[in-house]
N, C-alpha and C positions, 0 to 999 in steps of 0.2 A: 675240272677240279673234282676231287672226291667229295660227294655229297655229305652233308651233315644230317644225321638221322635223329629225330626226336621221337620218343615214345611217351604217350600220355594215357595213363590208366586211371581208374577211379570208379566209384559207384555209379549206378544209373542216375542220370540227370544231375551229376555233381558239378558239371560245368566244363567237361572235357572238350566238347565240340566248340563251345564259345571261346575257350582258351586257344584252341588250335587256330581258329579264324582270326583272333586278335593278334597272335604271334605272326601269322602269315601277313596280315595287314600292316604290321609294324616293321616288317623287313623290306623296306623300300630298296628297290634295285637288286633284290635277291630272288632268283627263280625258286618258287615254292610249290610243292605238291602235297596235298593232304590226302592220306589214305585212311578211310574210315573202315574199321573192322566190321561194322554193321553191314557193309556191302557184301561180306563174305559168309553170311549165314547160308547153310545148305538149302538148296531148293527142295521144298516139300510138296511139289506138284503131284508126286506119286501117291500122296496120302489124301484121304477124304477130308473135307473142310473141318469137320468136327474133331478129327484126329490131329490136324495141324494145330488147332487152338490149344490142344492139351500138351503140346511139346514144352519142354523146359528150355527156354531160350537163354537162360542165364548160366547154363552149363558150358564149359569150354568146348565140349564135344559138339555143340550146336554150330560151331564155326569151322569153316574149311581152312584150317591153318596151313595145309600143304599148298593150296593155291595162293594164299597170302604170302607165304615165304617165297614161293616161286616168283611172284610178281615183284616183291621187294628186291630180290636179287637182280631181276631183269631191269628194274628202274635204275639201280645203282650201277649197272653195266651200260646204261645209256639206251636200252631197248624200250620199245613201246609195249605197254600192257593194256589189255581190255578189261576194265574193272566191271564186275557184275553190278547190275542195278536191282536192288531187292525191294519187293513190294510188301510192306509190313501188313497191309490189309488182308492179303491173301497168303502170306508166308511163302511166296514163290519169287524166283528171279524172272525179270522181264526177258523177252527174246534177246538172244545174243547180239542181234543187229543194233540194239539200243544201248549196248555197253558203253561206258565212258572211256575214251582214249586218254591215257596218261603217258607222258614221256618227259624226261629232263633234257632239254636241248643244250644246256650249258652255254647259252648265248648271252646271259646276263652277267653283271659284275659280281664277283665273289662266288664262293662255293654254293651250289644248289642246296636247298633244304627239303627234306622229306619228313613230314609229320605223320606219325602213325597213331591214331587215337581210337580208343574204344575200351570197353569194359575189361577185356583180357589182353590189352596191349603189351603187358609185361609178363604174361603167363608162360610163354614158351621160351626156353633157354636159347634155342637157335635164332629166334627173332630178336631177343634181347641182345644177342651178340652182334647184331648189325647196327645197334644204336650207339650214338655218341652221348646222348643225354636222356636219362629216364626220369619221368615225372609222375608223381601220384597226386591226384586232386582229392582232397578230403572235404566232406560236406555233411551237415547234419541230416539224419534220416527225414526229419520233418520237412526241411527245405527241399530235399530230393523228391519226396513223395508229392509235394505241392506242384513242383515243376513237372513231374511225370504225368500227373493227372491232366494238367493243362496241355502238355504236348500230345499225349496219346489220344485225348478226346478231339483235339484239333486236327492232328495229322494222320492218325492211324485207325480212326473209326471205332475207338473203344468207348466204353461207358465208365464213369467214375467208380461205380461199384466193381466192375470188372478189373479196373486198374488196381484198386485196393486189394482185391482178392489175390491177384497175381503177385502184388508187392509182398503180402504176408506169407504166401505159400512158397514162392520161389525166389523172388528178388533178394529179400533180406537174408534168408538162409544161404543162398549161393554166394552172396557178397561175403558173408562171414567165412565161408569155406574156401572160396577160390580167389576172390578179389582182394580182400583186406590183407591176406598174407604176403602179397607181392610188394607191399610197401617197403619191405626189407631191401628190395633191389633199387629203390628210387634214389637218384642223386639230388632231387629237389622235390620238396613237398609243398603243394600250393593249397591255400584256403579257397575252396570253391564259392565262398560267400563274400569274398572281398571283391572290390571293383576289378573287372576283367582286364582293363587296361593296365592296372598296377601289377597284376599277375603276369601279364604278357611282358611287361618291362623286365621283370625278374628273370624270365626265361631268355629274353633277347640278350640280356647282360651276360648270360652263360654261353651264348653262341658267338659273340663278337671276337673272343681270342682265337677262335678256330682258324687255322691257316690252310686247311684243305689238303693235307697230305696223308698221314697215317692215322687210321681211325682210333687206334689204341693210344698212341703217344700224344695225339693232338687233342684229345677230348678235354674239355675245360675242367679245372679242379673244382 
């Protein structure tokens, strides 16, 4: 059956990843693959460590969209893809032998689900064209910054001062320039501060009418 593709965009730490996981968990009996755009940051191994840290990771140009688009089309065709694993501490991709294998087998009931989530999930027109449902997660800057400090100090080896500096210098300006404008393409706007299970329910309600034939004519209203 033709997969149902969901795009989830929004600001840094607005709740995109949590929403994607909650939607996948709420789709019992449906095969689901989550594609995280963060996995597709370009490998910066060719740069010195100090140069890597100075890169603007909130620019769309930091993402290998060509590889992402290729992988999405392959997934929708039933082929296996090898998703890069990105090390945020070193800004490099781990060896290709450690890549994540993804494939839609189509062996479960109902049409398979592909969830594409990330800062720039709705940025590229060619990738938006593959989606049945486009979602934008809104969240206050105060909440997002608090979440980011907690995440980056725990998972990415950053300091609170470093996180705040990056937030002010690149995260907020790039959000205003590149992320916020794509809200015009969203079919559904989600409050990133409401309970994630409630948000997931709203998304799942939009998936249920899909019958798995033509992407354009069968997308939910």
